[in-house]
PyMOL Python script that loads the backbone (N, CA, C, O; Angstrom):
from pymol import cmd

cmd.read_pdbstr("""\
ATOM      1  N   MET A   1     -34.602 -34.500  20.939  1.00  0.00           N
ATOM      2  CA  MET A   1     -33.454 -34.500  20.037  1.00  0.00           C
ATOM      3  C   MET A   1     -33.644 -33.465  19.390  1.00  0.00           C
ATOM      4  O   MET A   1     -32.666 -32.728  19.515  1.00  0.00           O
ATOM      5  N   GLY A   2     -34.485 -32.999  18.701  1.00  0.00           N
ATOM      6  CA  GLY A   2     -34.606 -31.927  18.145  1.00  0.00           C
ATOM      7  C   GLY A   2     -33.717 -30.543  19.079  1.00  0.00           C
ATOM      8  O   GLY A   2     -32.952 -29.684  18.639  1.00  0.00           O
ATOM      9  N   LEU A   3     -34.102 -30.739  20.180  1.00  0.00           N
ATOM     10  CA  LEU A   3     -33.895 -28.988  21.044  1.00  0.00           C
ATOM     11  C   LEU A   3     -32.223 -29.171  21.151  1.00  0.00           C
ATOM     12  O   LEU A   3     -31.550 -28.209  21.519  1.00  0.00           O
ATOM     13  N   THR A   4     -31.716 -30.198  20.878  1.00  0.00           N
ATOM     14  CA  THR A   4     -30.075 -31.058  21.134  1.00  0.00           C
ATOM     15  C   THR A   4     -29.365 -30.836  19.666  1.00  0.00           C
ATOM     16  O   THR A   4     -28.149 -30.647  19.627  1.00  0.00           O
ATOM     17  N   ASN A   5     -30.079 -30.861  18.566  1.00  0.00           N
ATOM     18  CA  ASN A   5     -29.676 -30.582  17.634  1.00  0.00           C
ATOM     19  C   ASN A   5     -29.802 -28.965  17.337  1.00  0.00           C
ATOM     20  O   ASN A   5     -28.969 -28.488  16.567  1.00  0.00           O
ATOM     21  N   PHE A   6     -30.781 -28.117  17.898  1.00  0.00           N
ATOM     22  CA  PHE A   6     -30.527 -26.797  17.818  1.00  0.00           C
ATOM     23  C   PHE A   6     -29.192 -26.153  18.647  1.00  0.00           C
ATOM     24  O   PHE A   6     -28.368 -25.372  18.171  1.00  0.00           O
ATOM     25  N   VAL A   7     -29.212 -26.655  19.893  1.00  0.00           N
ATOM     26  CA  VAL A   7     -28.211 -25.948  20.907  1.00  0.00           C
ATOM     27  C   VAL A   7     -26.968 -26.267  20.120  1.00  0.00           C
ATOM     28  O   VAL A   7     -26.242 -25.315  19.833  1.00  0.00           O
ATOM     29  N   LEU A   8     -26.505 -27.886  19.602  1.00  0.00           N
ATOM     30  CA  LEU A   8     -25.534 -27.867  19.211  1.00  0.00           C
ATOM     31  C   LEU A   8     -25.106 -26.596  18.029  1.00  0.00           C
ATOM     32  O   LEU A   8     -24.042 -25.978  18.041  1.00  0.00           O
ATOM     33  N   THR A   9     -26.362 -26.384  16.926  1.00  0.00           N
ATOM     34  CA  THR A   9     -26.311 -25.337  15.705  1.00  0.00           C
ATOM     35  C   THR A   9     -25.639 -24.341  16.372  1.00  0.00           C
ATOM     36  O   THR A   9     -24.531 -23.904  16.061  1.00  0.00           O
ATOM     37  N   VAL A  10     -26.374 -23.963  17.361  1.00  0.00           N
ATOM     38  CA  VAL A  10     -25.881 -22.957  17.670  1.00  0.00           C
ATOM     39  C   VAL A  10     -24.854 -22.452  18.204  1.00  0.00           C
ATOM     40  O   VAL A  10     -24.620 -21.254  18.049  1.00  0.00           O
ATOM     41  N   ALA A  11     -24.015 -23.271  18.953  1.00  0.00           N
ATOM     42  CA  ALA A  11     -22.915 -23.738  19.563  1.00  0.00           C
ATOM     43  C   ALA A  11     -21.696 -23.401  18.504  1.00  0.00           C
ATOM     44  O   ALA A  11     -20.801 -22.556  18.485  1.00  0.00           O
ATOM     45  N   GLY A  12     -22.000 -24.208  17.848  1.00  0.00           N
ATOM     46  CA  GLY A  12     -21.119 -24.757  16.314  1.00  0.00           C
ATOM     47  C   GLY A  12     -21.403 -23.471  15.271  1.00  0.00           C
ATOM     48  O   GLY A  12     -20.672 -23.489  14.281  1.00  0.00           O
ATOM     49  N   VAL A  13     -22.420 -22.284  15.354  1.00  0.00           N
ATOM     50  CA  VAL A  13     -22.623 -21.418  14.576  1.00  0.00           C
ATOM     51  C   VAL A  13     -21.619 -20.093  15.149  1.00  0.00           C
ATOM     52  O   VAL A  13     -20.884 -19.294  14.569  1.00  0.00           O
ATOM     53  N   SER A  14     -21.954 -20.287  16.421  1.00  0.00           N
ATOM     54  CA  SER A  14     -21.345 -19.370  17.804  1.00  0.00           C
ATOM     55  C   SER A  14     -20.082 -19.130  17.426  1.00  0.00           C
ATOM     56  O   SER A  14     -19.646 -18.022  17.116  1.00  0.00           O
ATOM     57  N   ALA A  15     -19.119 -20.744  17.452  1.00  0.00           N
ATOM     58  CA  ALA A  15     -17.512 -21.001  17.705  1.00  0.00           C
ATOM     59  C   ALA A  15     -16.990 -20.161  16.015  1.00  0.00           C
ATOM     60  O   ALA A  15     -15.928 -19.580  15.794  1.00  0.00           O
ATOM     61  N   VAL A  16     -18.026 -20.356  15.164  1.00  0.00           N
ATOM     62  CA  VAL A  16     -17.408 -20.269  13.801  1.00  0.00           C
ATOM     63  C   VAL A  16     -17.123 -18.628  13.810  1.00  0.00           C
ATOM     64  O   VAL A  16     -16.021 -18.091  13.701  1.00  0.00           O
ATOM     65  N   VAL A  17     -18.528 -17.922  13.985  1.00  0.00           N
ATOM     66  CA  VAL A  17     -18.599 -16.243  14.384  1.00  0.00           C
ATOM     67  C   VAL A  17     -17.550 -15.499  15.088  1.00  0.00           C
ATOM     68  O   VAL A  17     -17.123 -14.366  14.869  1.00  0.00           O
ATOM     69  N   LEU A  18     -17.087 -16.710  16.339  1.00  0.00           N
ATOM     70  CA  LEU A  18     -15.980 -15.837  16.873  1.00  0.00           C
ATOM     71  C   LEU A  18     -15.004 -16.171  16.353  1.00  0.00           C
ATOM     72  O   LEU A  18     -14.286 -15.171  16.368  1.00  0.00           O
ATOM     73  N   LEU A  19     -14.287 -17.278  15.696  1.00  0.00           N
ATOM     74  CA  LEU A  19     -13.370 -17.464  14.918  1.00  0.00           C
ATOM     75  C   LEU A  19     -12.737 -16.398  14.000  1.00  0.00           C
ATOM     76  O   LEU A  19     -11.686 -15.794  14.215  1.00  0.00           O
ATOM     77  N   LEU A  20     -13.667 -16.257  12.802  1.00  0.00           N
ATOM     78  CA  LEU A  20     -14.177 -15.240  11.907  1.00  0.00           C
ATOM     79  C   LEU A  20     -13.645 -13.965  12.547  1.00  0.00           C
ATOM     80  O   LEU A  20     -12.707 -13.258  12.177  1.00  0.00           O
ATOM     81  N   ARG A  21     -14.513 -13.822  13.663  1.00  0.00           N
ATOM     82  CA  ARG A  21     -14.176 -12.032  14.097  1.00  0.00           C
ATOM     83  C   ARG A  21     -12.826 -11.717  14.439  1.00  0.00           C
ATOM     84  O   ARG A  21     -12.125 -10.715  14.290  1.00  0.00           O
ATOM     85  N   SER A  22     -12.656 -12.831  14.932  1.00  0.00           N
ATOM     86  CA  SER A  22     -10.515 -12.917  15.812  1.00  0.00           C
ATOM     87  C   SER A  22      -9.829 -12.918  14.102  1.00  0.00           C
ATOM     88  O   SER A  22      -8.816 -12.271  13.837  1.00  0.00           O
ATOM     89  N   ASP A  23     -10.449 -13.610  13.233  1.00  0.00           N
ATOM     90  CA  ASP A  23      -9.292 -13.733  12.254  1.00  0.00           C
ATOM     91  C   ASP A  23      -9.808 -12.440  11.188  1.00  0.00           C
ATOM     92  O   ASP A  23      -9.085 -12.160  10.232  1.00  0.00           O
ATOM     93  N   VAL A  24     -10.968 -11.757  11.398  1.00  0.00           N
ATOM     94  CA  VAL A  24     -10.810 -10.526  10.642  1.00  0.00           C
ATOM     95  C   VAL A  24     -10.336  -9.588  11.243  1.00  0.00           C
ATOM     96  O   VAL A  24     -10.011  -8.650  10.515  1.00  0.00           O
ATOM     97  N   LYS A  25     -10.155  -9.456  12.364  1.00  0.00           N
ATOM     98  CA  LYS A  25      -9.713  -8.181  13.181  1.00  0.00           C
ATOM     99  C   LYS A  25      -7.933  -8.528  13.358  1.00  0.00           C
ATOM    100  O   LYS A  25      -7.042  -7.703  13.559  1.00  0.00           O
ATOM    101  N   GLN A  26      -7.828  -9.770  13.232  1.00  0.00           N
ATOM    102  CA  GLN A  26      -6.159  -9.807  13.101  1.00  0.00           C
ATOM    103  C   GLN A  26      -5.964  -9.415  11.560  1.00  0.00           C
ATOM    104  O   GLN A  26      -5.115  -8.528  11.487  1.00  0.00           O
ATOM    105  N   SER A  27      -6.460  -9.775  10.319  1.00  0.00           N
ATOM    106  CA  SER A  27      -6.073  -9.489   9.467  1.00  0.00           C
ATOM    107  C   SER A  27      -6.296  -7.689   9.183  1.00  0.00           C
ATOM    108  O   SER A  27      -5.448  -6.973   8.652  1.00  0.00           O
ATOM    109  N   ALA A  28      -7.096  -7.418   9.483  1.00  0.00           N
ATOM    110  CA  ALA A  28      -7.399  -5.891   9.173  1.00  0.00           C
ATOM    111  C   ALA A  28      -6.224  -5.201  10.191  1.00  0.00           C
ATOM    112  O   ALA A  28      -5.926  -4.031   9.955  1.00  0.00           O
ATOM    113  N   ALA A  29      -5.609  -5.839  11.219  1.00  0.00           N
ATOM    114  CA  ALA A  29      -4.443  -5.047  11.558  1.00  0.00           C
ATOM    115  C   ALA A  29      -2.604  -5.447  11.068  1.00  0.00           C
ATOM    116  O   ALA A  29      -1.623  -4.734  11.275  1.00  0.00           O
ATOM    117  N   ILE A  30      -2.652  -6.800  10.390  1.00  0.00           N
ATOM    118  CA  ILE A  30      -2.216  -6.405   9.555  1.00  0.00           C
ATOM    119  C   ILE A  30      -1.650  -5.699   8.576  1.00  0.00           C
ATOM    120  O   ILE A  30      -0.512  -5.239   8.486  1.00  0.00           O
ATOM    121  N   PHE A  31      -3.052  -5.640   7.461  1.00  0.00           N
ATOM    122  CA  PHE A  31      -3.226  -5.073   6.654  1.00  0.00           C
ATOM    123  C   PHE A  31      -2.901  -3.179   6.961  1.00  0.00           C
ATOM    124  O   PHE A  31      -2.197  -2.493   6.221  1.00  0.00           O
ATOM    125  N   ARG A  32      -3.501  -2.752   8.007  1.00  0.00           N
ATOM    126  CA  ARG A  32      -2.749  -1.299   8.922  1.00  0.00           C
ATOM    127  C   ARG A  32      -1.691  -1.909   8.816  1.00  0.00           C
ATOM    128  O   ARG A  32      -1.935  -2.747   7.948  1.00  0.00           O
ATOM    129  N   ARG A  33      -0.680  -2.036   9.131  1.00  0.00           N
ATOM    130  CA  ARG A  33       0.693  -1.950   9.436  1.00  0.00           C
ATOM    131  C   ARG A  33       1.160  -2.624   8.310  1.00  0.00           C
ATOM    132  O   ARG A  33       2.382  -2.622   8.460  1.00  0.00           O
ATOM    133  N   ASN A  34       0.887  -3.227   7.222  1.00  0.00           N
ATOM    134  CA  ASN A  34       1.212  -3.019   6.135  1.00  0.00           C
ATOM    135  C   ASN A  34       1.408  -2.031   5.169  1.00  0.00           C
ATOM    136  O   ASN A  34       2.239  -1.821   4.285  1.00  0.00           O
ATOM    137  N   VAL A  35      -0.047  -1.242   5.785  1.00  0.00           N
ATOM    138  CA  VAL A  35      -0.040   0.008   4.596  1.00  0.00           C
ATOM    139  C   VAL A  35       0.747   1.293   5.243  1.00  0.00           C
ATOM    140  O   VAL A  35       0.885   2.249   4.481  1.00  0.00           O
ATOM    141  N   LYS A  36       1.142   1.385   6.233  1.00  0.00           N
ATOM    142  CA  LYS A  36       2.034   2.141   7.060  1.00  0.00           C
ATOM    143  C   LYS A  36       3.474   2.300   6.841  1.00  0.00           C
ATOM    144  O   LYS A  36       4.199   3.272   7.058  1.00  0.00           O
ATOM    145  N   HIS A  37       3.814   0.797   6.224  1.00  0.00           N
ATOM    146  CA  HIS A  37       4.943   0.756   5.410  1.00  0.00           C
ATOM    147  C   HIS A  37       5.106   1.233   4.838  1.00  0.00           C
ATOM    148  O   HIS A  37       5.875   2.194   4.843  1.00  0.00           O
ATOM    149  N   ILE A  38       4.273   0.704   3.767  1.00  0.00           N
ATOM    150  CA  ILE A  38       4.661   1.235   2.447  1.00  0.00           C
ATOM    151  C   ILE A  38       4.074   2.439   1.984  1.00  0.00           C
ATOM    152  O   ILE A  38       4.071   2.702   0.781  1.00  0.00           O
ATOM    153  N   LYS A  39       3.470   3.359   3.015  1.00  0.00           N
ATOM    154  CA  LYS A  39       3.516   4.876   2.599  1.00  0.00           C
ATOM    155  C   LYS A  39       4.842   5.666   3.417  1.00  0.00           C
ATOM    156  O   LYS A  39       5.109   6.855   3.241  1.00  0.00           O
ATOM    157  N   ASN A  40       5.577   4.776   4.309  1.00  0.00           N
ATOM    158  CA  ASN A  40       6.811   4.969   4.584  1.00  0.00           C
ATOM    159  C   ASN A  40       7.535   4.782   3.758  1.00  0.00           C
ATOM    160  O   ASN A  40       8.211   5.745   3.396  1.00  0.00           O
ATOM    161  N   TRP A  41       7.654   3.974   3.342  1.00  0.00           N
ATOM    162  CA  TRP A  41       8.642   3.650   1.794  1.00  0.00           C
ATOM    163  C   TRP A  41       8.439   4.945   0.895  1.00  0.00           C
ATOM    164  O   TRP A  41       9.384   5.625   0.494  1.00  0.00           O
ATOM    165  N   LEU A  42       6.921   5.248   0.586  1.00  0.00           N
ATOM    166  CA  LEU A  42       6.958   5.855  -0.480  1.00  0.00           C
ATOM    167  C   LEU A  42       7.671   7.087  -0.025  1.00  0.00           C
ATOM    168  O   LEU A  42       8.548   7.528  -0.768  1.00  0.00           O
ATOM    169  N   GLU A  43       7.353   7.840   1.352  1.00  0.00           N
ATOM    170  CA  GLU A  43       7.768   8.730   1.679  1.00  0.00           C
ATOM    171  C   GLU A  43       9.192   9.211   1.283  1.00  0.00           C
ATOM    172  O   GLU A  43       9.588  10.218   0.697  1.00  0.00           O
ATOM    173  N   GLU A  44       9.916   7.960   1.895  1.00  0.00           N
ATOM    174  CA  GLU A  44      11.303   7.998   1.830  1.00  0.00           C
ATOM    175  C   GLU A  44      11.964   8.269   0.380  1.00  0.00           C
ATOM    176  O   GLU A  44      12.643   9.243   0.052  1.00  0.00           O
ATOM    177  N   GLU A  45      11.553   7.046  -0.478  1.00  0.00           N
ATOM    178  CA  GLU A  45      11.773   7.392  -2.271  1.00  0.00           C
ATOM    179  C   GLU A  45      11.719   8.433  -2.697  1.00  0.00           C
ATOM    180  O   GLU A  45      12.636   8.876  -3.389  1.00  0.00           O
ATOM    181  N   SER A  46      10.210   9.400  -2.301  1.00  0.00           N
ATOM    182  CA  SER A  46      10.356  10.427  -2.747  1.00  0.00           C
ATOM    183  C   SER A  46      10.826  11.526  -1.979  1.00  0.00           C
ATOM    184  O   SER A  46      10.421  12.621  -2.370  1.00  0.00           O
ATOM    185  N   SER A  47      11.334  11.522  -1.307  1.00  0.00           N
ATOM    186  CA  SER A  47      12.654  12.545  -0.254  1.00  0.00           C
ATOM    187  C   SER A  47      14.027  12.536  -0.894  1.00  0.00           C
ATOM    188  O   SER A  47      14.754  13.442  -1.305  1.00  0.00           O
ATOM    189  N   ALA A  48      14.194  10.686  -0.826  1.00  0.00           N
ATOM    190  CA  ALA A  48      15.446  10.494  -1.535  1.00  0.00           C
ATOM    191  C   ALA A  48      15.181  11.279  -3.160  1.00  0.00           C
ATOM    192  O   ALA A  48      16.123  11.746  -3.800  1.00  0.00           O
ATOM    193  N   ALA A  49      14.275  11.299  -3.468  1.00  0.00           N
ATOM    194  CA  ALA A  49      14.465  11.671  -5.187  1.00  0.00           C
ATOM    195  C   ALA A  49      14.651  12.880  -5.054  1.00  0.00           C
ATOM    196  O   ALA A  49      15.807  13.275  -5.205  1.00  0.00           O
ATOM    197  N   SER A  50      13.944  13.533  -4.839  1.00  0.00           N
ATOM    198  CA  SER A  50      13.888  15.099  -4.706  1.00  0.00           C
ATOM    199  C   SER A  50      15.307  15.317  -4.148  1.00  0.00           C
ATOM    200  O   SER A  50      16.006  15.706  -5.084  1.00  0.00           O
ATOM    201  N   LYS A  51      15.882  15.245  -3.235  1.00  0.00           N
ATOM    202  CA  LYS A  51      17.506  15.219  -2.751  1.00  0.00           C
ATOM    203  C   LYS A  51      18.106  14.897  -3.775  1.00  0.00           C
ATOM    204  O   LYS A  51      19.034  15.680  -3.980  1.00  0.00           O
ATOM    205  N   ALA A  52      18.005  13.931  -4.701  1.00  0.00           N
ATOM    206  CA  ALA A  52      19.076  13.708  -5.638  1.00  0.00           C
ATOM    207  C   ALA A  52      18.761  14.987  -6.837  1.00  0.00           C
ATOM    208  O   ALA A  52      19.553  15.849  -7.220  1.00  0.00           O
ATOM    209  N   ALA A  53      17.493  14.793  -7.213  1.00  0.00           N
ATOM    210  CA  ALA A  53      17.048  15.858  -8.334  1.00  0.00           C
ATOM    211  C   ALA A  53      17.780  17.177  -7.802  1.00  0.00           C
ATOM    212  O   ALA A  53      18.593  17.583  -8.633  1.00  0.00           O
ATOM    213  N   GLU A  54      17.701  18.095  -6.440  1.00  0.00           N
ATOM    214  CA  GLU A  54      18.539  18.832  -6.300  1.00  0.00           C
ATOM    215  C   GLU A  54      20.220  19.032  -6.261  1.00  0.00           C
ATOM    216  O   GLU A  54      20.757  20.065  -5.861  1.00  0.00           O
ATOM    217  N   LYS A  55      20.882  17.943  -6.711  1.00  0.00           N
ATOM    218  CA  LYS A  55      22.136  17.509  -6.760  1.00  0.00           C
ATOM    219  C   LYS A  55      22.618  17.506  -8.391  1.00  0.00           C
ATOM    220  O   LYS A  55      23.742  17.835  -8.772  1.00  0.00           O
ATOM    221  N   VAL A  56      21.803  17.178  -9.028  1.00  0.00           N
ATOM    222  CA  VAL A  56      21.863  17.062 -10.429  1.00  0.00           C
ATOM    223  C   VAL A  56      21.957  18.346 -11.184  1.00  0.00           C
ATOM    224  O   VAL A  56      20.983  19.080 -11.019  1.00  0.00           O
ATOM    225  N   LYS A  57      22.906  18.799 -11.983  1.00  0.00           N
ATOM    226  CA  LYS A  57      23.043  20.136 -12.874  1.00  0.00           C
ATOM    227  C   LYS A  57      22.049  19.742 -13.705  1.00  0.00           C
ATOM    228  O   LYS A  57      21.867  18.603 -14.133  1.00  0.00           O
ATOM    229  N   PRO A  58      21.242  20.971 -13.977  1.00  0.00           N
ATOM    230  CA  PRO A  58      20.079  20.502 -15.795  1.00  0.00           C
ATOM    231  C   PRO A  58      21.253  20.275 -16.504  1.00  0.00           C
ATOM    232  O   PRO A  58      22.198  21.008 -16.211  1.00  0.00           O
ATOM    233  N   LYS A  59      21.426  19.414 -17.388  1.00  0.00           N
ATOM    234  CA  LYS A  59      22.341  19.424 -18.728  1.00  0.00           C
ATOM    235  C   LYS A  59      21.122  20.880 -20.128  1.00  0.00           C
ATOM    236  O   LYS A  59      19.978  21.306 -20.282  1.00  0.00           O
ATOM    237  N   GLU A  60      22.653  21.000 -20.770  1.00  0.00           N
ATOM    238  CA  GLU A  60      21.980  21.798 -21.749  1.00  0.00           C
ATOM    239  C   GLU A  60      21.895  21.523 -23.057  1.00  0.00           C
ATOM    240  O   GLU A  60      22.943  21.630 -23.695  1.00  0.00           O
ATOM    241  N   LEU A  61      20.750  21.139 -23.727  1.00  0.00           N
ATOM    242  CA  LEU A  61      20.983  20.816 -24.947  1.00  0.00           C
ATOM    243  C   LEU A  61      21.297  21.137 -26.260  1.00  0.00           C
ATOM    244  O   LEU A  61      21.034  22.174 -26.868  1.00  0.00           O
ATOM    245  N   ASP A  62      21.885  20.146 -26.637  1.00  0.00           N
ATOM    246  CA  ASP A  62      23.171  20.753 -28.189  1.00  0.00           C
ATOM    247  C   ASP A  62      21.730  21.337 -29.294  1.00  0.00           C
ATOM    248  O   ASP A  62      20.878  20.661 -29.869  1.00  0.00           O
ATOM    249  N   SER A  63      21.885  22.479 -29.266  1.00  0.00           N
ATOM    250  CA  SER A  63      21.034  22.671 -30.691  1.00  0.00           C
ATOM    251  C   SER A  63      21.204  21.946 -31.873  1.00  0.00           C
ATOM    252  O   SER A  63      22.318  21.893 -32.392  1.00  0.00           O
ATOM    253  N   LYS A  64      19.987  21.233 -32.490  1.00  0.00           N
ATOM    254  CA  LYS A  64      20.583  20.649 -33.512  1.00  0.00           C
ATOM    255  C   LYS A  64      19.975  21.461 -35.248  1.00  0.00           C
ATOM    256  O   LYS A  64      20.074  21.066 -36.410  1.00  0.00           O
ATOM    257  N   VAL A  65      19.371  22.693 -34.631  1.00  0.00           N
ATOM    258  CA  VAL A  65      18.500  23.411 -35.594  1.00  0.00           C
ATOM    259  C   VAL A  65      19.847  24.428 -36.231  1.00  0.00           C
ATOM    260  O   VAL A  65      20.520  25.282 -35.656  1.00  0.00           O
ATOM    261  N   PRO A  66      19.885  23.996 -37.437  1.00  0.00           N
ATOM    262  CA  PRO A  66      21.396  24.986 -37.959  1.00  0.00           C
ATOM    263  C   PRO A  66      20.871  26.611 -38.206  1.00  0.00           C
ATOM    264  O   PRO A  66      19.778  26.951 -38.661  1.00  0.00           O
ATOM    265  N   PRO A  67      22.143  27.620 -37.705  1.00  0.00           N
ATOM    266  CA  PRO A  67      21.419  29.008 -37.627  1.00  0.00           C
ATOM    267  C   PRO A  67      20.730  29.257 -38.894  1.00  0.00           C
ATOM    268  O   PRO A  67      21.016  28.577 -39.880  1.00  0.00           O
ATOM    269  N   LYS A  68      19.715  30.312 -38.953  1.00  0.00           N
ATOM    270  CA  LYS A  68      19.437  30.893 -39.930  1.00  0.00           C
ATOM    271  C   LYS A  68      20.287  31.556 -41.204  1.00  0.00           C
ATOM    272  O   LYS A  68      21.497  31.568 -40.977  1.00  0.00           O
ATOM    273  N   GLU A  69      20.112  31.807 -41.790  1.00  0.00           N
ATOM    274  CA  GLU A  69      21.388  32.341 -43.249  1.00  0.00           C
ATOM    275  C   GLU A  69      20.618  33.810 -43.229  1.00  0.00           C
ATOM    276  O   GLU A  69      19.391  33.909 -43.236  1.00  0.00           O
ATOM    277  N   LYS A  70      21.346  34.705 -43.209  1.00  0.00           N
ATOM    278  CA  LYS A  70      21.390  35.987 -43.598  1.00  0.00           C
ATOM    279  C   LYS A  70      21.175  36.437 -45.136  1.00  0.00           C
ATOM    280  O   LYS A  70      22.177  36.226 -45.819  1.00  0.00           O
ATOM    281  N   ASP A  71      20.046  37.031 -45.855  1.00  0.00           N
ATOM    282  CA  ASP A  71      19.992  37.255 -47.301  1.00  0.00           C
ATOM    283  C   ASP A  71      20.661  38.981 -47.150  1.00  0.00           C
ATOM    284  O   ASP A  71      20.825  39.670 -48.157  1.00  0.00           O
TER     285      ASP A  71
END
""", "prot")
cmd.dss("prot")
cmd.show_as("cartoon", "prot")
cmd.util.cbc("prot")
cmd.orient("prot")
């Protein structure tokens, strides 16, 4: 009886470990894929922003300081 309980326990623990290992591998693969997508999105956005910044002319600011009076 003790040997049977031990064998069943080892088999159960082994099955759980196998399931968790495959789940962790799958989750890691999905995480890596998501990181690649996010990295690509950020690169696209930064390149689009730099292109848009090149097209825009810098605005000249209106001076609100009154000119100095000469005495």
